[in-house]
KEDONU-361077 format. One record per residue (C-alpha): x, y, z. Coordinates in steps of 0.2 Angstrom, whole numbers, plus 5000, padded with zeros to 4 digits. Layout:
BEGIN
x:y:z
X:Y:Z
...
//
This chain:
BEGIN
x:y:z
5211:5136:5088
5229:5130:5091
5223:5121:5106
5209:5113:5096
5221:5107:5084
5233:5100:5096
5218:5090:5104
5213:5083:5087
5230:5078:5082
5232:5067:5098
5216:5057:5093
5217:5048:5076
5198:5047:5075
5197:5066:5076
5207:5069:5060
5205:5084:5048
5197:5083:5031
5208:5092:5019
5200:5089:5003
5196:5103:4991
5177:5103:4996
5181:5103:5015
5193:5118:5013
5180:5128:5003
5166:5125:5014
5176:5128:5029
5181:5145:5022
5163:5149:5019
5158:5145:5037
5172:5155:5044
5167:5171:5033
5150:5169:5039
5154:5168:5057
5155:5183:5070
5168:5177:5082
5166:5192:5093
5149:5186:5098
5146:5174:5112
5136:5161:5104
5127:5157:5120
5120:5176:5120
5115:5177:5102
5119:5162:5091
5111:5170:5075
5123:5185:5076
5137:5172:5080
5133:5161:5064
5128:5175:5052
5136:5191:5058
5151:5190:5045
5138:5184:5032
5127:5200:5035
5143:5212:5034
5148:5204:5017
5130:5204:5009
5123:5221:5008
5106:5222:5001
5107:5222:4983
5096:5236:4974
5079:5231:4969
5078:5218:4983
5068:5220:4999
5077:5204:5006
5093:5194:5002
5096:5176:5009
5104:5160:5005
5087:5155:4996
5088:5171:4985
5107:5168:4981
5102:5149:4976
5088:5155:4966
5099:5168:4956
5111:5153:4952
5096:5143:4945
5090:5157:4936
5107:5160:4927
5107:5141:4922
5089:5142:4915
5094:5158:4905
5109:5148:4898
5098:5134:4893
5084:5144:4885
5096:5156:4876
5109:5144:4870
5101:5126:4867
5092:5120:4852
5075:5112:4854
5073:5103:4837
5073:5085:4845
5065:5090:4861
5047:5090:4866
5035:5103:4860
5032:5109:4878
5050:5113:4879
5049:5123:4863
5034:5132:4870
5045:5137:4884
5058:5145:4874
5045:5154:4863
5037:5161:4879
5053:5167:4886
5059:5175:4870
5042:5184:4869
5045:5191:4885
5063:5197:4881
5056:5207:4866
5054:5224:4874
5054:5233:4857
5038:5224:4852
5030:5227:4870
5034:5245:4869
5026:5247:4852
5010:5239:4858
5010:5250:4873
4993:5249:4883
4982:5244:4868
4982:5225:4872
4974:5228:4889
4963:5242:4883
4956:5230:4870
4953:5217:4882
4944:5229:4894
4932:5233:4879
4930:5215:4875
4924:5212:4893
4912:5227:4892
4921:5243:4896
4928:5253:4912
4920:5268:4918
4936:5275:4923
4942:5275:4903
4926:5276:4893
4908:5269:4892
4903:5254:4901
4888:5242:4902
4879:5244:4918
4868:5229:4917
4881:5215:4915
4888:5212:4933
4888:5193:4932
4895:5193:4913
4910:5205:4919
4913:5194:4935
4912:5178:4925
4925:5184:4912
4937:5192:4925
4937:5178:4938
4932:5163:4926
4941:5165:4910
4956:5176:4917
4958:5170:4934
4957:5186:4944
4948:5185:4960
4939:5201:4965
4927:5195:4979
4931:5177:4980
4942:5163:4973
4935:5147:4966
4947:5132:4963
4946:5113:4962
4956:5102:4974
4956:5087:4985
4941:5087:4997
4949:5087:5014
4937:5075:5021
4937:5063:5006
4955:5066:4999
4953:5053:4986
4940:5064:4976
4941:5082:4970
4928:5095:4974
4924:5113:4970
4931:5125:4983
4928:5143:4987
4937:5154:4999
4939:5173:5003
4950:5184:4992
4950:5201:4983
4964:5211:4991
4979:5218:4982
4990:5223:4997
4999:5210:5007
4986:5210:5022
4971:5217:5029
4981:5227:5042
4987:5238:5028
4970:5244:5025
4963:5244:5042
4978:5252:5052
4978:5268:5042
4988:5279:5053
5003:5266:5053
5001:5263:5035
4997:5280:5028
5011:5281:5016
5007:5263:5008
4989:5268:5006
4995:5284:4998
5007:5275:4986
4994:5262:4982
4981:5275:4977
4994:5284:4967
4999:5268:4958
4979:5264:4954
4977:5282:4947
4993:5281:4937
4987:5264:4929
4969:5271:4926
4978:5287:4917
4989:5276:4906
4974:5266:4900
4966:5283:4895
4957:5289:4911
4955:5307:4914
4965:5314:4930
4951:5321:4941
4938:5307:4937
4951:5293:4938
4956:5300:4955
4939:5301:4961
4934:5284:4956
4950:5275:4962
4947:5282:4979
4930:5275:4978
4938:5258:4973
4950:5259:4988
4936:5263:5000
4927:5247:4994
4943:5237:4995
4945:5243:5013
4927:5237:5017
4932:5220:5009
4948:5220:5021
4937:5223:5036
4926:5207:5033
4940:5197:5028
4945:5184:5042
4964:5186:5048
4975:5171:5043
4979:5167:5062
4960:5164:5064
4960:5152:5050
4972:5138:5056
4959:5125:5062
4953:5118:5045
4940:5107:5054
4931:5124:5060
4932:5133:5043
4928:5118:5033
4909:5119:5027
4902:5107:5014
4886:5112:5005
4877:5110:4989
4877:5125:4976
4859:5128:4980
4864:5130:4998
4879:5142:4994
4865:5152:4984
4855:5154:5000
4871:5159:5009
4877:5172:4996
4862:5177:4985
4871:5192:4977
4880:5179:4966
4871:5168:4954
4882:5153:4958
4876:5140:4946
4879:5152:4932
4895:5157:4938
4901:5139:4942
4895:5132:4924
4904:5146:4915
4920:5144:4925
4920:5125:4924
4915:5124:4906
4911:5111:4897
4906:5102:4913
4887:5100:4917
4883:5106:4934
4867:5106:4944
4861:5114:4960
4865:5098:4970
4884:5099:4965
4894:5099:4982
4905:5114:4985
4917:5115:5000
4917:5134:5008
4931:5139:5019
4925:5157:5021
4907:5155:5026
4905:5171:5036
4915:5180:5024
4904:5175:5008
4889:5179:5018
4896:5196:5022
4903:5200:5005
4885:5195:4997
4878:5209:5008
4891:5221:5003
4889:5218:4984
4870:5221:4986
4873:5238:4995
4887:5245:4983
4884:5254:4967
4886:5244:4951
4899:5257:4944
4910:5255:4959
4909:5235:4957
4912:5236:4940
4927:5248:4942
4934:5236:4957
4932:5220:4945
4941:5228:4930
4954:5235:4943
4957:5217:4948
4960:5212:4930
4972:5228:4926
4983:5224:4941
4984:5206:4936
4989:5209:4918
4999:5226:4919
5016:5217:4922
5015:5211:4904
5014:5228:4897
5028:5240:4892
5040:5249:4905
5028:5263:4910
5018:5250:4919
5033:5242:4927
5039:5259:4933
5023:5264:4941
5024:5246:4950
5042:5251:4955
5037:5265:4964
5023:5257:4974
5035:5242:4979
5049:5255:4985
5035:5261:4998
5028:5244:5001
5044:5235:5004
5058:5248:5005
5067:5243:4988
5078:5255:4980
5075:5257:4961
5075:5240:4953
5090:5235:4943
5083:5218:4939
5089:5213:4922
5074:5209:4910
5080:5191:4908
5078:5187:4926
5060:5195:4925
5057:5184:4910
5064:5168:4918
5052:5171:4934
5037:5173:4921
5042:5157:4912
5044:5148:4928
5026:5153:4934
5018:5148:4917
5028:5133:4910
5037:5128:4926
5038:5109:4923
5043:5111:4905
5057:5123:4911
5061:5110:4925
5063:5097:4912
5078:5107:4905
5084:5112:4922
5084:5094:4929
5093:5087:4913
5106:5098:4914
5110:5099:4933
5102:5086:4943
5112:5070:4946
5101:5054:4949
5114:5049:4963
5109:5064:4973
5090:5058:4972
5095:5042:4979
5105:5049:4993
5092:5062:4998
5079:5047:4998
5091:5037:5010
5093:5053:5020
5074:5054:5021
5073:5036:5028
5086:5040:5041
5075:5056:5046
5059:5046:5046
5067:5033:5058
5073:5046:5070
5056:5054:5070
5048:5038:5074
5059:5035:5087
5056:5051:5095
5037:5046:5096
5041:5032:5107
5049:5045:5120
5034:5057:5120
5027:5052:5138
5013:5064:5136
5006:5055:5120
4994:5039:5124
4997:5023:5116
4982:5023:5104
4987:5041:5096
5006:5036:5097
5002:5020:5086
4992:5031:5074
5005:5044:5072
5019:5030:5068
5006:5024:5055
5004:5041:5048
5023:5044:5048
5026:5028:5039
5013:5032:5026
5020:5048:5021
5024:5049:5003
5040:5057:4998
5044:5065:4982
5062:5070:4978
5070:5081:4964
5057:5081:4951
5041:5072:4945
5045:5057:4933
5034:5064:4919
5044:5079:4915
5058:5067:4909
5045:5059:4896
5042:5070:4881
5025:5063:4877
5018:5065:4895
5026:5081:4896
5017:5088:4880
5001:5081:4886
5002:5092:4901
5003:5108:4891
4992:5101:4876
4980:5115:4871
4991:5130:4877
4996:5140:4862
5012:5151:4863
5018:5163:4851
5034:5171:4851
5027:5189:4845
5015:5192:4858
5020:5191:4877
5003:5198:4883
4993:5186:4872
5004:5172:4879
4998:5177:4896
4980:5178:4893
4981:5161:4884
4989:5154:4899
4974:5160:4911
4961:5153:4899
4971:5136:4898
4972:5136:4917
4954:5137:4918
4952:5123:4907
4964:5112:4917
4955:5116:4933
4938:5111:4925
4946:5094:4918
4951:5089:4936
4935:5090:4944
4928:5073:4938
4945:5065:4940
4952:5058:4956
4967:5068:4963
4984:5064:4956
4996:5059:4970
5011:5063:4959
5005:5080:4954
5017:5093:4961
5013:5111:4967
5032:5117:4965
5042:5116:4950
5059:5107:4951
5070:5122:4951
5061:5130:4966
5072:5133:4981
5059:5127:4994
5050:5112:5000
5032:5108:5006
5020:5095:5015
5003:5093:5008
4990:5087:5021
4977:5079:5009
4991:5068:5001
5001:5065:5017
5016:5069:5005
5032:5079:5007
5041:5086:4992
5059:5091:4990
5063:5099:4973
5080:5098:4964
5082:5117:4968
5085:5115:4986
5095:5100:4985
5111:5109:4983
5123:5119:4995
5122:5125:5008
5107:5115:5010
5116:5099:5004
5131:5093:4994
5137:5076:4992
5155:5080:4997
5151:5090:5012
5152:5083:5030
5136:5074:5035
5135:5086:5050
5132:5101:5038
5120:5090:5027
5110:5084:5042
5110:5102:5049
5104:5109:5031
5093:5098:5021
5091:5085:5035
5082:5099:5046
5071:5104:5031
5066:5086:5029
5062:5085:5047
5053:5101:5047
5041:5095:5033
5039:5078:5041
5034:5088:5057
5021:5098:5048
5011:5081:5046
5009:5083:5066
5008:5102:5068
4993:5112:5073
4985:5110:5056
4993:5094:5050
4988:5084:5065
4970:5085:5059
4973:5075:5044
4974:5055:5046
4987:5044:5036
4976:5044:5021
4975:5063:5021
4958:5065:5027
4951:5079:5039
4945:5069:5055
4949:5069:5073
4961:5054:5077
4969:5060:5092
4964:5055:5110
4957:5069:5120
4971:5068:5134
4985:5068:5120
4976:5083:5112
4976:5092:5128
4994:5089:5131
4999:5094:5114
4988:5111:5115
4997:5115:5131
5014:5114:5121
5008:5124:5107
5002:5137:5120
5020:5138:5127
5026:5140:5110
5015:5154:5105
5020:5163:5121
5038:5161:5118
5039:5167:5100
5026:5181:5103
5039:5189:5115
5052:5191:5101
5052:5208:5092
5058:5216:5076
5059:5234:5075
5048:5237:5089
5034:5225:5083
5030:5207:5091
5031:5191:5081
5013:5183:5079
5015:5168:5089
4998:5161:5083
5000:5164:5065
5018:5157:5065
5013:5142:5076
5013:5128:5063
5030:5133:5056
5037:5136:5073
5032:5118:5078
5039:5111:5062
5057:5121:5065
5059:5114:5083
5053:5096:5077
5064:5097:5062
5079:5101:5071
5077:5088:5085
5073:5075:5072
5087:5079:5060
5100:5080:5076
5094:5063:5082
5096:5056:5064
5114:5063:5064
5118:5054:5080
5111:5038:5073
5121:5040:5058
5137:5042:5069
5133:5027:5079
5132:5017:5063
5147:5025:5053
5158:5031:5067
5165:5049:5069
5168:5059:5053
5183:5070:5049
5183:5088:5056
5184:5104:5045
5200:5113:5045
5203:5130:5055
5185:5132:5059
5188:5126:5078
5171:5117:5079
5166:5100:5083
5156:5090:5072
5141:5092:5084
5143:5111:5084
5145:5111:5066
5128:5103:5064
5120:5118:5074
5130:5131:5064
5126:5123:5048
5108:5124:5052
5109:5143:5057
5119:5148:5042
5104:5141:5031
5095:5156:5038
5107:5170:5036
5098:5185:5028
5095:5204:5027
5079:5214:5024
5073:5232:5023
5062:5238:5038
5047:5239:5027
5049:5221:5021
5052:5215:5039
5035:5223:5044
5027:5214:5028
5034:5198:5034
5027:5200:5052
5009:5202:5046
5008:5190:5032
5022:5177:5034
5017:5161:5043
5036:5158:5046
5044:5168:5060
5059:5180:5055
5074:5171:5051
5084:5177:5066
5071:5169:5078
5069:5153:5067
5087:5151:5073
5086:5158:5091
5069:5152:5096
5072:5133:5089
5090:5132:5097
5085:5140:5114
5073:5125:5115
5087:5112:5111
5096:5104:5126
5108:5096:5114
5113:5114:5107
5115:5120:5125
5126:5105:5130
5138:5106:5115
5140:5125:5117
5141:5124:5135
5128:5138:5137
5124:5140:5156
5106:5140:5162
5099:5156:5161
5109:5163:5146
5099:5169:5132
5101:5153:5122
5098:5142:5136
5084:5149:5147
5082:5134:5157
5063:5134:5152
5059:5123:5138
5041:5121:5130
5044:5102:5131
5046:5103:5150
5031:5101:5162
5017:5098:5151
5001:5106:5158
4987:5094:5161
4970:5096:5169
4962:5082:5180
4949:5072:5168
4944:5055:5164
4957:5053:5150
4972:5054:5163
4972:5034:5167
4972:5030:5148
4986:5043:5146
4997:5035:5160
4993:5018:5155
5001:5021:5138
5017:5030:5145
5033:5020:5149
5033:5015:5168
5015:5022:5169
5022:5039:5175
5025:5057:5169
5041:5062:5177
5037:5081:5177
5020:5088:5174
5009:5102:5179
4992:5097:5185
4977:5109:5187
4963:5104:5198
4951:5108:5213
4955:5102:5231
4944:5089:5238
4948:5080:5256
4950:5061:5255
4944:5059:5273
4935:5072:5285
4942:5090:5281
4950:5101:5295
4939:5115:5302
4945:5132:5306
4947:5137:5323
4940:5154:5321
4927:5153:5306
4917:5137:5308
4911:5138:5290
4929:5136:5283
4936:5119:5279
4953:5114:5273
4966:5100:5270
4980:5109:5277
4980:5120:5292
4995:5130:5300
4993:5140:5316
5007:5151:5321
5010:5162:5336
5023:5175:5335
5030:5187:5348
5035:5205:5343
5048:5214:5354
5056:5231:5353
5075:5231:5357
5085:5247:5360
5099:5251:5349
5111:5261:5358
5121:5266:5342
5106:5271:5332
5098:5278:5348
5081:5270:5342
5070:5255:5346
5071:5241:5333
5058:5228:5331
5061:5209:5331
5051:5194:5331
5051:5175:5336
5040:5161:5334
5033:5156:5350
5023:5141:5342
5019:5134:5325
5008:5119:5321
5003:5111:5305
4990:5099:5302
4985:5089:5286
4972:5077:5280
4974:5066:5264
4967:5076:5249
4966:5075:5230
4963:5086:5214
4947:5084:5205
4941:5091:5189
4931:5106:5188
4917:5097:5180
4906:5087:5191
4904:5074:5178
4923:5068:5179
4926:5055:5191
4944:5055:5191
4953:5060:5207
4972:5063:5209
4980:5060:5226
4992:5073:5231
5006:5065:5241
5019:5073:5253
5012:5091:5251
5023:5097:5265
5038:5093:5254
5033:5107:5242
5045:5122:5239
5031:5133:5248
5015:5127:5255
5000:5134:5245
4991:5142:5260
4980:5158:5262
4978:5167:5278
4960:5165:5285
4963:5173:5303
4975:5186:5309
4974:5194:5327
4988:5206:5335
4986:5207:5354
4994:5222:5363
5001:5220:5380
4998:5231:5395
5012:5239:5404
5013:5246:5422
5024:5259:5428
5037:5245:5435
5036:5237:5418
5041:5253:5410
5056:5255:5422
5061:5237:5419
5060:5240:5399
5071:5255:5401
5084:5246:5411
5084:5230:5401
5083:5238:5384
5068:5226:5378
5050:5228:5379
5036:5217:5372
5025:5224:5357
5013:5211:5357
5007:5193:5351
5002:5189:5332
4991:5175:5330
4988:5168:5312
4979:5154:5305
4982:5149:5286
4974:5136:5277
4972:5126:5260
4954:5127:5259
4942:5114:5251
4937:5118:5233
4952:5130:5230
4960:5129:5213
4977:5121:5214
4992:5119:5202
5004:5105:5207
5021:5102:5197
5028:5085:5200
5028:5067:5196
5011:5060:5190
5010:5041:5193
4997:5028:5189
4998:5015:5204
4995:4996:5202
4978:4998:5211
4973:5010:5197
4974:5027:5208
4983:5042:5202
4995:5051:5212
5005:5068:5211
5021:5066:5221
5038:5074:5223
5049:5070:5207
5060:5055:5210
5075:5064:5201
5076:5077:5215
5068:5092:5205
5058:5105:5214
5040:5100:5219
5027:5115:5218
5010:5116:5225
5003:5134:5220
4986:5142:5223
4979:5147:5207
4982:5142:5189
4997:5138:5178
4999:5154:5170
4998:5163:5187
5013:5152:5194
5023:5154:5178
5021:5173:5179
5026:5173:5198
5042:5162:5195
5046:5174:5180
5044:5189:5191
5055:5182:5205
5068:5176:5191
5068:5194:5184
5071:5201:5201
5086:5191:5204
5093:5194:5188
5091:5212:5190
5099:5212:5206
5114:5202:5200
5115:5214:5185
5115:5229:5197
5127:5220:5209
5139:5217:5195
5138:5235:5188
5140:5242:5206
5156:5231:5208
5162:5236:5191
5159:5255:5196
5169:5252:5212
5183:5244:5203
5184:5258:5191
5183:5271:5204
5198:5263:5213
5208:5261:5197
5205:5279:5193
5211:5284:5210
5227:5274:5210
5232:5280:5193
5229:5298:5198
5239:5296:5214
5253:5288:5204
5253:5301:5191
5254:5314:5204
5268:5306:5212
5277:5304:5196
5274:5323:5191
5281:5328:5209
5297:5316:5206
5299:5325:5188
5297:5342:5194
5310:5339:5209
5323:5331:5196
5320:5346:5185
5323:5358:5198
5338:5349:5205
5345:5349:5188
5343:5367:5185
5348:5373:5203
5359:5358:5208
5355:5355:5227
5354:5374:5232
5371:5374:5240
5379:5384:5226
5369:5400:5229
5378:5413:5240
5370:5422:5252
5364:5440:5248
5373:5455:5256
5365:5469:5265
5348:5474:5259
5343:5457:5254
5330:5454:5267
5316:5457:5255
5323:5442:5244
5326:5430:5258
5316:5414:5262
5301:5419:5273
5304:5402:5283
5322:5401:5286
5327:5420:5283
5344:5415:5277
5343:5408:5260
5336:5418:5245
5319:5415:5237
5321:5402:5224
5304:5394:5220
5288:5400:5211
5274:5390:5219
5260:5387:5206
5246:5390:5204
5246:5404:5215
5262:5412:5210
5270:5417:5226
5288:5418:5228
5292:5415:5245
5304:5401:5250
5320:5392:5246
5320:5375:5238
5326:5367:5254
5311:5374:5264
5298:5370:5251
5304:5351:5253
5302:5353:5271
5284:5359:5271
5273:5348:5281
5259:5350:5268
5259:5355:5250
5251:5372:5253
5257:5390:5250
5264:5397:5267
5257:5414:5262
5239:5411:5255
5237:5392:5260
5233:5387:5242
5236:5369:5236
5254:5369:5228
5252:5359:5211
5269:5361:5205
5285:5372:5208
5297:5380:5196
5314:5388:5198
5313:5407:5200
5323:5411:5185
5310:5401:5174
5296:5411:5179
//
């Protein structure tokens, strides 16, 4: 820290920022850091270790992060606005917001009503077998009311949205739905989730009994409901298998949907759910769960009507129970404790009510929030930053040597066309427009439950109203106070609500390094979503259609496979991250970081170096990466971590940091992380793109700068350019590289070991080659790639086709000669190795398009290793990783051995020194007590029994320990050649004067 301070003081351009804002943010950064951790070993712990220590998980929370902290602050602001402001002159929508919030706060009124509001609703729908009589013949009527009027989704979900293949029009859409627990895995992995399933069943039974059910009957029927829900989970398609929108998109008419899933009267259902629209069987519908709907129809037809009715009403009960009294909340808390590991909730009622109000009247609440907190200048600054991020992103497109010219141009056009929405939608500040949005929604201050039902009914009408209108590009899916951001493919738009435009993501008076590392990375993340594994399927108009050339698409998929493998290796509490499920977010994280850092570098070039923060001891480039990492500081329960692994499309926060930064060369450079360290593994997913020989390669190289890919992995089949080489021992074998080796094996006598040792020498080695190329596996593809300088590869890709060992014959004279000379021949080994025609070969090197139109794989011009490997890319990677692991293990073993030797030597030296000191202390003590032994007078007559057994003249003066013999004088003890007792030969540990014994 002192050294850094001196360094900066010498250079005026590296001055320190001493404003109040800089000192405050520097203090927060230092508190969050863990300086004891090496940033090249675990950058997440380095950046967040201090924050984690200072932020234990609050009661009632399964996760706590910077996002939660900001949301709590936003909630406190909204509470103040709703409880202290007067709305006489404001819009009717804002007054509705206050009435809704106050109705939620009236716990006494809610407690007086108890469960009666929901029981009345169940009776209105037709009854529930668990609590009383029910109508067995009204399956469709119950489904229409539960799903259409009150927006529950027991078997499927129906909504209106932009048509993915015609984004300028809305269409009815149908998808899978129906599970209460977070993922199908909770139902199907019963052993691992036994406690959760038991807690869920207890929750079902308890709610049934609170609504009037009898204990035994409720238990039996809820077990049937859970069993049915498990069958639904079994046919539900996992999320990681639904990432290709092109594959799951199926457009059909209602009549065709009726044939696909005949258990539901679809026209009747749609007409009810979308009242007052007139629909016919020709009405188009987009189905995203074709196989699921077919199977759920079969499941409905094969299930008893009582179970179906119980399940539909149960969906309504679980959706509305949170609006009832404390007993229902307590039941839910017990389930959440098992599901997410939360302790008993201490969440104040007002926070629950703020969240409910945000879900219901979020934009009216957002109007109050924005007016009170959001600065118009912040919106302009954020828009300017987005422009800088977009420019950096488009510049990075130019550097993608694996993307062809046509695809790159289309990608730039799509990036240019991305529609950004910052802070809030404009309509929320116009009272009339805001009132129009919530016109028709009735809110009473006296009935929270009824307000909720009214909102469900209102939402259904709004959905129906959208069907015949074009999609509104300015319509937001997030409220302004939300601490998040998103990209919408069908609009090709990115949204950054006001809620996230605050510290630690963004602050006007923070260093640009922190702003680019915070909100800048978020902006780059959302921008990259337009080109991730799902976003790339949509064009600049937001239409789902293929617009990538095959060669670029293949190169992109190779990189995504690498990223899937990388993230799938990460583990949390013994569980692997799902690299396929999190792929889109991982791509966005990596692209966002790179784009934001490039934008920051461009800002520095334009504006010059900014001042440094005091005391943190970080350069501004390092501060950028620390700012990025500290955005993701979090703690969570093991149960919540498990839930995140099976449901969340994002990687765990720790690996959003580690995974992204370990792919960043800029990070490794600025923190000086050595190659091979955890944060700089040396292998990056953007390195060596894997391609296959096909007819798209010439177009790909034509579009790249210099018509050359500097480091690429290429798979193909070996074909000779001229006549092939024939094997000398197998006439049917032909190849393009042939190696003939003759080795002599001898035995040499080792006189020390008294044994014969084997040695070998190469007598002859000949290598023959003919020009060859790599061809596509498909016979239809005509492209060939010439392989240049194969002998310069790290290792020749040969396989042994012939091996013969010839033993020599020895006569008597030979045996005598061998004995006298100490050497005897063992035999000759003759081998033939070949790279055969038709073999699968992976080459890693430079791929170039020559002026004559031919393709060439050649040694890299930058001196990188040139590989030719028999087999595919994955086999080569596995082999290289195994070798790397071996040498890493060997290095660790050598290091540990060296440390053990050093420790042993230090211990021995310490013991010897201590022993010597003890001897010196004993001698000093003895001499102090007895002097030099000269004062003792000789004994008189009869003293022979007490005289020293060595000199026989002086008295015995020493007690030898530990044996205890008293046999010599001190002078003779000192003269002993070894410290052993003259009588018993035991080691002498120490000696004391006779009188002390």
